[in-house]
Each structure stands twice: as structure tokens, then as C-alpha cells.
N, C-alpha and C positions, 0 to 999 in steps of 0.2 A: 611344523615349525620347531626346532628341540628346545629345551628348556633346560638352565641350570639347576639340578638340585637344591633342593631347600635343605641346607644344613644346618643343625643351629647348635653351637656348641655351650654345653653348661659345665660348671667348676662343678665335680661329682667327691672333690677329698677333703669337703667340708670337715669331717668329724677329725681328721690323721691335721688339719692344719689346726684346729681348735686346739688338739693336744699340744702340738710343736707352739702354738701363740704361751698357753699355760705353764707348760713347763721353763720355754726360753725365757718370757715375762719376768716370772719370781727368779730363774735363775742369774741371771742378769742385774736386777734389781736387790735382793735381800744380801748376796754375797758381797755386792759390792757397797751396799750400806753399814755392811758388818764389819768389812777390813777398813773402809773410812772411819767407823765409831771408834774403830780400837787403835788406829793411826794419833785421833786424837787423846786415848791416854797412856798409848805406852809407845816406845820408839823399837823396837826389836821383830823384826820381819819373819822372824823365826815364829813367835808367839800369834803373829798374824796369820802366818800362812799355816799353821796347825790348826789354829780355830777355824780358819774359813775351811780350809779342808772336811774337819769336821762336821762345821755347815751343811756342805756342799754335799758329802755322804747322806747326814742325816735329812738333808731335805727332800735329794731327790727320792731317796725310801719313801721317806711319809707323801710327798707329791703324786709317786707313783702308784701307791698305796690306794691313796683318796682316787687316783682315775680308775683306778682296778674295781672300787668296790664303787663308786658312780655309775660304771659300765654294767657291772655284776647288776645290780640295782634295776637298770633299765631293763635287761634281758629278762630280769625276774618279774617285773612288773607287766610287760611286753604279756609274758607267758599266761599271768594269771587272768588278765584282762582278755585274753584269747580264748581261753577254758571257759570265761563268765560267756562271752559271746555265742560259743560253740552249743553251749547249753540253753540260753536264750532263744537261739533258733529254731530249736526243738520243741522246749515248753511251751513259749508264746509266739509262734512265727507272724500271729497276724499284728501284733504287737511292733517287732522288727519290721518287716514288711510297710508300717506305717512310718517308723521313722527312715526308711529309705525313699518313701515318697517326701515327707520333711525335707532331709538333704538336696532333692534336687527341687523340691521349689524353692528354697531360699536359691538355688542359682535361674529362677525366674521360669523353670518346669512346671506343667499345670500337673495334675495327678493323673490325667487319661494321656498326656505326653510320657510320663514316670510309666504307664502299666507294663510295656511291653518288657523294659528292662528288669521291674519287679518280679515279674515271671519266670525270665532266663535264671535271676540270682535264685530265686527258691527251688528251680531243678540242679540247680549247683550250689551247695551247703558250703565249699569249702573257698569257693571265688564269693559267695557271699560274707562270709567271716572277715575274709579279707578286705570287703568294700567296708565293713562296718568300723574294722578296726581303722582303718587308712580315712574314710570322711566323717564318721563320728566321734573318734576319738582321738584322731589325729594321731596315730600309731604309725613308726617305720618299725620293720622287723629287725632287730638288730643283726648285724653280721657274727657268725661266727668264730669266737675267738675274739671280739672286739676286746674285751676288757684287759687280756691280755696285751692285747699289742697298743692298747691306751695309757697300760702303767708300763711299759717299756719305753715308748717317746715320748712321755710326760717326763719320767725318770732321767731318760738320757739328754733330752731337750735341756732341764733342769743343770743336768752335768755339764755339757758345752756351754753353757749360757756364765753358771759359775766362773768354771774357768777362766775366762776374758778377763773381768775387774781381777782376779787374783793374781794372772800371769804378770803383772808388772814387780809382785813382791816377791816372784820368784827366780826375778833378774838381779833387781834392786835391791843393797843392801841397806839403804837408808832409806827409813818406813815414809818420810813424809814425801822427797823424791818419788819415791812408787810411788805414793797417792795420789802427787800430780801425772804421772803419766798413765796413770789408773783411769781415775776421773776423763781426760781424756782421750784411751781408747774406750770405756764403756758407755761415754756419751754419743762417740762417732756407733757402736755396737749399737745402743738402744735406738738412735737413728736411721739407720739400715734396715733393722728389724722391723722397726716404724714404719720404714715406707715398702717392704713387702709387704708386711701384714695388711697393710691398706690396699696392696696391689688386690691382695687375695680377697679382701673381705667386701672391696668395691667402695670404701671412703680414699678421699683424696689422699695420696701418697704423703705427699708434702706434710698435710694435716696431721696424720697417721704418725710422722717421724717426729715431729715436734710434742705433739703429747708426750709419747713414750718415752725421750729424752727428757723431757721436762719433769714426768712422774719418778722418775728413776733418779735423777738428779736431784729433785727434792728430799726422796727417800734417805739417797746418801747424806747429805746436807744434815739434814735434820738429825739422825743417827750421831754424825761428826760432832755438831753443835752440842748434841747432849754430854757424849761421853767425854768432850773437853771441858766441859761447866762443872761436869762431876770430878772429873781428876784434877 
């Protein structure tokens, strides 16, 4: 009797989504808070737009650089740990073999049941190192070019997110009218972004949308209130 093949679909773009989330969430929130804060202190949309664009440029560069350095650090850490594991399976193979047995024991296998796999790994040093990297250290090999892609993704997402709250100030000459429009547009954008983020991360879309919109709204309200109090 023919059987329907079992096909599992898993989401595999976690790192890219994480970069978009980092860049977009900050891009929507920080320039929004800055523009709202400046509106509480000045009435010139030209000043607000200039400051907003400067912040988006500086923020995207800083966020992109941070993403690049983080990804480079992950890659260098992986390479360092791999060199250590390669040395250990040569200098202390018995201890490393026992670590394999211990890993399988944590899954409920006995030493006798693990013996065949341990013997096979000892005949294949590179596979042995791969096994130790994943199951002993919990490290996955970074993708080539990951650092640059991460930097560009975070920076690009920051720019896109930052232009959304600033767009109202590019259209309307009255700063307070622009702020009202910016609040509505940005809160909608935060909600939509939060819902999409929740869908990718497995969290309730409604809950994620409300949390994201609430955090962004509170940040802008705080900035506006502080600037108004100071001025």
C-alpha cells in the first residue's frame, strides 16, 4: 500500500530573521522617540528631519558594525574551539571517547550501546570533531560571509524602520501635525512588524504585535514628555 512520504518543514532562516528583528525594531523605535522628543522642544520640521536623518545614518552604521563584530566573534570562537577539539582527539583520545559515551548516556544509551558509534568516530577524526563541536559544545559552524550579511541586513532594516516615523515630517510642515501622523503610522508599523515577528518566532501574532507597539509607544511618549518638560 503506497504511503504518503513524511516531509517535515522547518524554518531555517533564523539568523536572518533575528538580524531583521534587531535592525527593524530599533529603527522603528529610536528615530520615532527622537522625533517625538524633538517635537516637544522645537517646532521646526527641518530641524527634526535633519536630526532624524543623522540619527538613522549613525544608528544604522553602529548597529551594522555591532552585528558584524558579533558574527565575527562567533566565527572566531568556533574556529578556536575546533582547533582545541582537533588537538584533544589526538593528545587525549581516551578522554574524548569517554565524553562521547557520556553524551550518549545523557540520551539514555548504555556504554555498550554507544561502543559501535564511538569506534566509528575514532576511525573518522573530522566527523568526530564535528560531533564534539555540536553535541559537547553546542556550536554550529558559521556560514561563510555571515558577518557581512548580518551587518548589511541589520543596517538596512534599521534604515527602513527609521524612515517610517520620519516620513510624516517630510510631508507635513507643521511639526505637531506631523507627530500625530507619525504616531499613527509608526504604531501601525510596529504592530504589523510585531505580528510578523511573532509568526516567525512561534509566539502569538496578536501578543507580539501588542508588545512591540506598546514598547515603541512608551519610548516615544517618554522622550516627548522629557523634551517638553525640559523646554
